[in-house]
C-alpha positions in Angstrom: 133.3 31.9 183.3 133.6 32.5 186.9 129.9 33.1 187.2 129.0 29.3 185.2 131.1 27.8 187.9 129.9 29.6 191.0 126.3 29.2 189.6 126.8 25.6 189.0 128.0 24.9 192.8 125.1 26.5 193.9 122.6 24.4 191.9 124.8 21.4 192.4 124.2 21.4 196.0 120.4 22.4 195.6 119.8 19.3 193.4 122.0 17.0 195.5 119.6 17.9 198.4 116.5 17.6 195.9 117.7 14.3 194.3 116.1 12.1 196.4 112.6 13.7 196.5 112.9 13.8 192.4 114.0 10.3 191.9 117.4 11.3 190.7 119.5 8.5 192.5 121.6 5.6 191.7 120.5 2.6 193.7 123.1 -0.4 194.9 122.8 -3.5 193.5 125.4 -6.5 192.7 127.1 -4.9 190.6 127.6 -1.6 191.9 130.4 -1.0 194.5 128.6 2.1 196.3 126.1 0.8 199.3 123.9 4.1 199.6 122.2 5.9 196.7 124.1 8.2 194.9 122.8 11.3 193.3 122.4 11.5 189.5 122.3 15.2 189.2 125.9 16.3 187.9 124.4 16.7 184.1 121.4 18.4 185.1 122.9 20.9 187.4 125.5 21.9 184.6 122.7 22.2 182.1 120.9 24.5 184.3 123.6 26.7 185.5 125.0 26.9 181.9 121.3 28.0 180.1 120.7 30.4 183.0 124.0 32.4 182.5 123.1 32.1 178.8 119.6 34.2 179.6 121.6 36.8 181.5 124.5 37.2 179.0 122.2 39.1 176.5 120.7 41.4 178.8 123.8 42.5 180.5 125.8 43.2 176.8 122.9 45.1 176.0 122.9 47.3 179.1 126.8 47.6 178.7 126.3 48.9 175.1 123.3 51.6 176.1 125.2 52.5 179.1 128.3 53.0 176.9 126.2 55.0 173.6 124.8 57.0 176.7 128.3 57.9 178.3 129.9 58.4 174.6 127.2 60.9 173.7 
């Protein structure tokens, strides 16, 4: 759980800097309250970090299972 939160925070910081370059910003107009460009990367950051963490979990479980098997012998 902690790894998901930390990876989301790191990915969010990186994506916040990349958002204007990728065109992932909301520009202000007459209906909006914000005066500058707002990055639209919150959901993308969560999805990237969740997928990355889920890819790491199977290898962590397999390595621990192997180690516990070897230690038990």
